[in-house]
N, C-alpha and C positions, 0 to 999 in steps of 0.2 A: 093138462096135456091134450085131453080130448077136444076141448074148445079150440086150442091152438091148431090141432091137426085138421079139424073141420074147416076152419078159416083158411089155413094155408093151402089145403087141397082145392078149395073153391077159388082162391086167388090164383093158384097155378093154372087152373083150367081156364079162367076167364081173362087173365092178363093179356094173352096174345090178341084178344078181341077188343078189350077196353083200351089198351095202350094206344093203338092207332087212332081210335076215335078221339081221345083226349089230345093226342099229338096234333091232329090235323083239323079239328073243328074248334076254333077259339071260343065261340059263344058257349058251347057245351063245357069246355074246360074251365072257363071263367066262372060259370054257375056252380060247377061241381067243387071247385077249389073254395069258393066263397062259402058254400054250405059246410065244408069240412072245417074251415077256419072258425066257424061259429060253434061247431059241435066238439072239436078236439080240445082237450085240456092242455096239451103240449107239455106233458110231464109223465114220468113213471118211476117206480122203484124197481130196481133190478139188482140181484146179487147183493142185497143190503146197501145199495148205493142209490143216490137220487140223480135223476137225469132230466134235463130240459130237452124237449123234442120240438122239431119244426111243426108249426100248425099249417093247416091246409095242405097236408101231405098224404099222397096216395100210396106211399111206400112204407117206410119203417114205422111212422107214427100210426098209420091206419092199422097195421098188424099189431103193434104193441098195445095200443089202447083198446083194440077189439078183443084181444086174447089175454092181456095182462102179462104177457111174456114175449120173448123174441128169440127165435131159433134155439129152443131149449136143448135139443140133442147136440148141436154144435157147441153150445155153451158148456154142457156137461163134459164133452170130450176135451175141450180146452182146459177145463178145471182139473181133469184127471191127468193131463200132461204137465201142466205148469207147476213147478215147485219153487220154493224159496231159492233165490239166487240165479234163476234162469233168465234168458233173454228172449223177448217176444217182439216181433215186428208186425204191426197192423197196417196193411196197405189198403187205402180206401177206408179210413177209420170212421168217416161220417161224423157223428157227434159223440163217439166214444163208448158205445154199448158193449164193445169187447175190450177196448183199450183200458178202461177204468177197472173192470174186474181183474184183468190180467195184472195191472199194476198192484192191486191188492194181493193177488196170489203169489207173485214173485217177491214181494216185500222190498224193503229198502236196499237189500243186497243184490236185487235183480235189476234188470233193465228192460224198459218198454219204450219202443220208438214207434210213433204213430204218424202216418203220412195222410194228409187230407188236403186236396188242392182247392176246393171251393171256399171262397172267403167267408160266406155266411155259416157254412158247416164248421169251418175251422174256428170261427169265433165262438160258436156254441160248444164245440169240443173243448176249447180253452176254459170256458165258464164251467163246464161240467167237471173238469179237473180241479178247478179252484173250489167248487162247491163241496167236493168230496175230499179235499185236502190231500190230493194225490199229485205226484210230480213226474208223470211220464214225459219223455222227450217228444214234443209236438212239432211237426215239420209241415209248413204250409206249402206243399208241393205234391205233384203227381209223380208216379213211378213208372218208368218205361225203359226202353233200351237206348234212349238218348238223354242228354242233359242240356238244360237251357230253358227256353221259353216255348210253350205249346199252347194251342187253343183248346179250351175246355168247353164243350157244347152243353149248356145247362138245360135241364128239364125244368119246366114251369109248374109241374104238378107232382113230381117225385124227387125229393131232395137226395135220394140215394141212387139216382139214375143219370147223374152228370157224366158225360163221356168224352174222352179224347177223340174217339172215332165215332162218327155218326153220319148216317146217310140222309137223314131228314133235314129240314130247314130250321135248325135251331141257331140261336145267336151264340157266338163264341166269345169267351173272355180269355185274356192272356194270363197264364199261370206258369209258375216255375215247375220244372220237371227234373228228376234226378234218376241216375242209374244206381242201383244198390251196390254194384261192384266198385263204384267210385265213392259212394257215401260211406261204406264200411271198409275198414282195413282188412288185409288178409289175415290178421291175427284175431279179428273179432269172432267170438263164438255166438252162434244163433241156435236156439233150441226149437222155436216154433214160429211159423209165419202164417198169418191169415191174410188172404187177399180177395178183395171183391172190387174189381175195377172196370166192370161193364164193357167187356170186349177187348181190353188192353192186356189181358192176362199173358198172351204169348210174348208180347213185347217186354213186359215186366219180367217174365221168367228168363228171357234171353239176356236181359240186363243184369241178372244176378247169377249168371252161370258159375263164376268163380266162387261166389259165396256158397252155392249149393254143393259144389264139388269139395270145398274145404271143410264144410260141416256135414260129415257123413251121417250123423244121427239126426239131422234136422227133419222136422215134420212140417208139412204145408197143408193148410186147409184152404181150399180155393173154390171159387164158383166157376163152373163151366157153362157157357151159353153158346152153342154152336152158331146161332144166328148173329149174335153180337161179334163173335170172332170173325165171321164172314164179312161183316160190315167193315172190320178193321183190316181186311185183306189177308186174314189168316185162316187156318183150317184146324178144326178140332182134332181130327185124326192125326194130323202131323204133329200137333202139340203133344198129344198123348204118347206118340211114338218117341218124340224127343225126350220127354221125361223118363220113359221106360229105358232109353239108352243111357240115362244117368243113374239107373238102378232103382228108380222109384216105382212103387206099385200103387194100386188105386183101391180105395174103399169108399163106396157111396154112402154119404151121410144124408139120410132123408128126414128132414125136420117135419115132414107131413105125416109119415107113417111111423116114425120112430126107429126105422130099420137102419142098421149099420152093417153093411155087407161088402166083403171083398169082391172085386170084379176085375175082369180083364178089360183092356182098352176097348175091345169090340163090344163087350157087355155094357160098358159105360155109354157108348154111343147109341146102342139100342135102347137103353133106358132113359136117355135124355132126349126128348123130342127136339127137333131142330128149332122150334120157336119158343122153347122154354129153357130151363136151367136145372143144374143139380150141383150140390155141394160135394166136394171130393176131399178125402184125406189121403195125402201121398206121403209115403215114408219108405225107407230102405229097410228091408228085413235082413238080419245077419244070417 
């Protein structure tokens, strides 16, 4: 945990400076990615499962191979929540680092539905499911407040940073997009949602409003990045206020320090720098 905390803290502090450099200087990006492709193994063991990881990756793979784990506090919280027979939704599933453990924890009587829009990530997600003999429902689509086709702006150096909304000059690829209120029926029970969609959180939340209202005990673990929300034309304070209006509270889940602390919306905004991010557990307290 100490190694993970040190790395994550360093990454959080440096990311706002390194990301623009890699984004806007192709020669530097090409060299850095080439070095990582040589050094990274592209695999890890996690929660007793085997995973293939993207190589040449400054996101998940760099953290996982540098520390030997990935978001350990969030993982522990998820495991404490998910029981046999429960339903879990993974939005922005990447290659399945949360999808596959969840499928193991809820068992054959449970249900796991994972959404991942990027074709290469989705292919790896599918292979990781097969490798571990698990059978979650895998959906090759983004999640938002619209259904149909959208442009996904792909990062060339961070496989976990592909975005529907992006202000820089990334190339876009056409991907399918769904609204959860249309994907799931009004009778579907949902126990836990994890969402990491790089600035599309507000749109995704509004596209699942009925699902959130119908499932009064649902819990949501989601990543808040004020800067990415702003790029999407949304506002972090407004999103927190909207969730509060539905009865949700906020607990900051800090995978850097290990702290899990309840917070008001105002405290969340103070503790999440505008150019960084924080994981949040939202639930309704009886």
